[in-house]
Every structure is written in C-alpha cells, then in structure tokens.
C-alpha positions in Angstrom: 77.2 103.9 84.7 80.2 104.5 82.4 79.5 106.3 79.1 80.2 104.4 75.9 83.0 106.9 75.0 84.7 106.3 78.3 84.3 102.6 78.0 85.9 102.6 74.5 88.8 104.7 75.7 89.4 102.3 78.6 89.4 99.3 76.3 91.8 101.1 73.9 94.2 101.6 76.8 94.0 98.0 77.7 94.6 96.8 74.1 97.6 99.1 73.7 99.1 97.9 77.0 98.5 94.3 76.0 100.3 94.8 72.6 103.2 96.5 74.4 103.4 93.6 76.8 103.4 91.1 74.0 106.2 92.9 72.2 108.3 93.0 75.4 107.7 89.3 76.2 108.4 88.0 72.7 111.1 90.4 71.5 113.2 91.2 74.6 116.2 88.9 74.9 116.5 89.5 78.6 112.8 88.7 79.3 113.0 85.6 77.2 116.1 84.3 79.1 114.4 85.2 82.4 111.1 83.4 81.5 113.0 80.3 80.3 115.0 80.1 83.6 111.8 80.5 85.7 109.9 78.1 83.5 112.7 75.5 83.8 112.6 75.7 87.6 108.8 75.8 87.8 108.7 72.6 85.7 111.4 71.0 87.9 109.4 71.9 91.0 106.1 70.5 89.7 107.7 67.4 88.3 110.0 66.8 91.3 108.6 63.3 92.1 109.2 62.2 88.5 112.6 63.9 88.0 114.2 63.0 91.4 116.3 59.9 91.1 116.4 59.4 94.9 114.4 60.3 98.0 116.0 63.6 99.0 116.0 62.7 102.7 117.5 59.2 102.4 120.9 58.9 104.2 123.5 56.6 102.8 126.9 56.9 104.6 128.5 54.5 102.2 128.1 57.1 99.4 128.9 60.2 101.5 131.0 63.1 100.1 131.2 61.9 96.6 132.3 65.0 94.8 132.4 63.7 91.2 129.5 63.1 88.8 128.7 59.5 88.3 126.0 57.3 86.9 124.6 56.9 90.4 124.9 60.5 91.6 125.1 63.1 88.8 126.0 66.0 91.1 127.6 63.9 93.8 126.4 63.6 97.4 126.6 65.5 100.7 128.2 64.6 104.0 125.4 62.1 104.9 125.3 60.5 101.4 122.1 62.2 100.3 121.9 62.7 96.5 122.5 66.4 95.7 120.6 66.4 92.5 117.5 65.0 94.2 117.8 67.6 97.0 118.1 70.5 94.5 115.1 69.3 92.6 113.0 69.1 95.7 114.5 72.3 97.0 113.0 74.0 93.9 109.6 72.8 94.9 110.1 74.3 98.4 111.3 77.6 96.9 108.6 77.9 94.3 105.9 77.2 96.9 107.1 79.4 99.7 108.4 82.4 97.7 105.4 83.1 95.4 103.0 82.5 98.3 104.9 84.9 100.5 105.3 87.7 97.8 101.7 87.4 96.7 100.5 87.6 100.3 102.6 90.7 100.8 101.2 92.3 97.6 97.6 91.5 98.6 98.0 93.0 102.1 100.2 96.0 101.0 98.3 96.7 97.8 94.9 96.9 99.6 96.4 99.0 102.4 98.0 101.4 100.0 95.0 101.8 97.9 92.7 102.4 100.8 95.2 104.9 102.3 95.4 106.9 99.1 91.7 106.9 98.3 90.3 107.8 101.7 93.2 110.0 103.0 92.8 111.8 106.3 93.1 109.7 109.5 93.0 106.5 107.4 96.1 107.5 105.5 97.8 108.6 108.8 97.1 105.4 110.6 98.1 103.1 107.8 101.2 105.2 107.1 102.4 105.1 110.8 101.7 101.4 111.0 103.9 100.8 108.0 106.6 102.9 109.4 106.6 100.8 112.6 106.8 97.6 110.5 109.6 99.0 108.4 111.7 99.7 111.5 112.2 96.0 111.9 114.4 94.1 109.4 112.8 91.0 107.9 115.4 88.7 109.7 114.5 90.2 113.0 110.8 89.7 112.3 111.4 86.1 111.5 113.6 85.5 114.5 110.8 86.8 116.7 108.3 84.5 114.9 110.5 81.4 115.0 111.3 81.9 118.7 107.6 82.3 119.4 106.0 79.7 117.2 108.8 77.5 115.8 110.0 77.0 112.2 107.4 76.4 109.5 106.4 77.4 106.0 103.6 79.6 107.3 105.9 81.5 109.6 108.2 82.2 106.6 105.2 83.5 104.6 104.1 85.6 107.6 107.6 87.1 108.0 108.0 88.0 104.3 104.5 89.5 104.3 105.2 91.7 107.3 108.6 92.7 105.9 107.4 93.5 102.3 103.8 94.7 102.7 104.7 98.3 104.0 106.9 98.9 100.9 104.2 97.7 98.6 101.7 99.9 100.4 103.8 102.9 99.8 104.2 102.2 96.1 100.5 101.6 95.7 99.7 104.8 97.6 101.9 106.8 95.4 100.5 105.3 92.2 96.9 105.8 93.3 97.5 109.4 94.3 99.0 110.1 90.9 95.8 109.0 89.0 92.9 109.4 91.3 92.2 112.8 89.9 92.4 111.8 86.2 89.3 112.1 84.0 88.3 108.5 83.8 88.3 108.2 87.6 86.4 111.4 88.0 83.9 110.2 85.4 83.4 107.0 87.4 82.8 108.9 90.6 80.3 111.3 88.7 78.5 108.2 87.4 77.9 107.1 91.0 80.2 104.1 91.1 81.2 103.0 94.6 84.8 103.2 96.1 85.4 99.4 95.7 84.4 99.5 92.0 86.6 102.5 91.3 89.6 101.2 93.2 89.6 97.7 91.8 88.1 98.2 88.3 89.2 101.6 87.3 92.4 102.3 89.3 94.1 98.9 89.9 94.5 97.9 86.2 96.1 101.3 85.5 98.8 101.0 88.2 99.9 97.5 87.2 103.2 98.3 85.5 105.2 99.6 88.5 103.6 96.9 90.7 104.6 94.1 88.3 108.1 95.4 88.1 108.2 95.6 91.9 106.7 92.1 92.2 109.6 90.7 90.1 112.2 92.5 92.1 110.7 91.5 95.5 110.4 87.9 94.3 114.2 87.9 93.8 114.7 89.5 97.2 112.4 86.9 98.7 114.4 84.1 97.2 117.5 85.6 98.8 115.7 86.0 102.1 114.4 82.5 102.2 117.8 81.2 101.3 119.4 83.4 104.0 117.0 82.0 106.6 118.0 78.5 105.6 121.6 79.4 105.7 121.2 80.8 109.3 119.3 77.6 110.3 116.0 79.5 110.6 114.4 78.0 107.5 112.2 75.0 107.1 112.9 72.3 109.6 115.2 69.5 108.5 115.2 67.2 106.6 113.1 69.3 104.2 115.3 70.2 101.2 116.1 73.9 101.2 118.6 75.6 98.9 119.8 77.9 101.7 120.2 75.0 104.2 122.1 73.0 101.6 124.6 75.9 101.1 125.3 76.1 104.8 125.7 72.3 105.1 128.8 72.5 102.8 130.4 75.6 104.3 132.7 73.8 106.6 133.8 71.5 103.8 134.1 74.2 101.1 137.8 73.8 100.4 137.6 70.0 100.0 134.1 69.4 98.7 132.8 72.7 97.2 130.1 70.9 95.2 127.9 70.6 98.3 127.4 74.4 98.5 128.2 75.3 94.8 125.2 73.7 93.1 122.4 75.0 95.5 124.0 78.4 95.5 124.0 78.4 91.7 120.3 77.5 91.8 119.5 80.4 94.0 121.6 82.7 91.9 119.9 81.7 88.7 116.4 82.4 90.0 117.5 85.8 91.4 119.1 86.8 88.1 116.0 85.7 86.2 113.7 87.8 88.5 115.9 90.9 88.0 116.1 90.4 84.2 112.4 90.1 84.0 111.9 93.2 86.1 114.4 95.1 83.9 112.6 94.0 80.7 109.2 94.9 82.0 110.3 98.5 82.8 109.6 99.2 79.1 105.9 98.7 79.7 104.1 102.0 80.2 100.6 103.0 80.8 
C-alpha cells in the first residue's frame, strides 16, 4: 500500500496541476476563444433538430442556387434547393459525432499499446513498435480507401480508419512519456509496495502523463476534422444525403465562380473548428506536471 507521505505528495501534485489548469482555462484569451467556438458548435450539434429550419435532405428545385440571404433561406440554397443553413447545422452533428469518437478510439488503442510497450519492454516493446511502423507506412487516406472498397462507406469505417491512422503516433508519444517517468520515486514506491502493473500504469503513471496527451488530443482532433472533411470532399465520406461539411464543399466546387456560398459556408465551419482545436492545444501547452 502507498505510504501516507507518498499519498500526500501525489494529492499535492494533482491540486497544483488543477490550479494551473484553471488559470489557463479562465485567463488565457486563446483558450477562451477556442472553448467558445467548440461550445457553440457542440450546442448546434446537440440542438440540430430544434435549430434547423428545414430537413437537410429535402430537395426543392424551385429554390435552387439562391445565393443571397433571405427570410426563407438565411444562407441560401445549393444546386438542388436544399437549405444550406440546415445542412451546416446537421453537418455539425455529423462532425461532432464522428471526430470525437474516432480520436478517442485512437487514443484508447494507442495509449494502452504505448503504455504496455514502455512498461514491459523487451519483445513486447519490439512487436508493438514494429506493428506501429507498419501502420504508419500507410497514409490515412489509403487506409480508408482500402476500407471503403472492402466494406462500403459508413461512420464506423471512418472511425476505424482514423483509429488505425492515429493510434501508432499516440502509442509512440505514450511510450516516450512512460519511459521518462517509470523510474521516478513514486512509481518505484508503488512497485516496492507490491502494487500490480495495471494499478501502477493507470493510477500512478497515466495521470502524470496527461499534459502532452491532452495537447496531442487537441491537435489530432483538428487533424481529424480536416481528414473527415477531406474524405467527404473526395466522395469517400458518409453516404449521401447525410449532411457532411466536406461533401458540401465539393458540391459547390464546380459552381465556385458563380455561387461561392455553397462551398464558402461549410469551409468556414471546418476552418473554425480546426482553428479552435489548435488554439486550445497552444493554450494548454502551458500546463506542466
């Protein structure tokens, strides 16, 4: 069991880290802006049925290609008369469902793999490391093209593709962090007290490698938004007529000179989320162990 002195020291570290996190969240202008942007889109995604003025899949050729804001269509319509505002609102729900699920899945798989690799070392480290090298040899788009060709377009295939693409990088980061602290006093004290590997890895080590992982999580979330948008742009995203920001951008490419609003508004939505993720990651860099 952990000694009272060691337990007090651990709690002190957690309290100090919590205070620093609070200062960053409430005093950093960039973090505040980022959180407000993400909160805005999260609320839009959750409240999409209430906020959307139209069904995002309803086609109305009598209102097609209306580029100007009006009482009926605040952001205009696309080539088939679908309301752009409604499609952007529902596209937020698609993005805020697929992207967090994909990134958290990648961090769960990569984090566990990296922690096990660093803790046990030896052949375990070699096998996990070589498997990660093989996965990193294939770009995310190639992985998804293989999946879509084999199983067809779906949300779960996107989640699987992002997980396979990002998990090796997460594993490498986790491995490096665990190796840097596995020989520190509080870890050695836990081992001397007879604690098992699972307890040490998830109770002693994991809370103390959180800062780099949180920053990486924010950055990879922004990358995943771009990736999911790119898949939609290439026609490899969610099957139509599901609202998808990347798919909406490509729908307006051929009409860009005459009707730029079709691509401009969904592209602005993607850009705002990516900027927010990067601002949040940049602000959280100030959080140290």
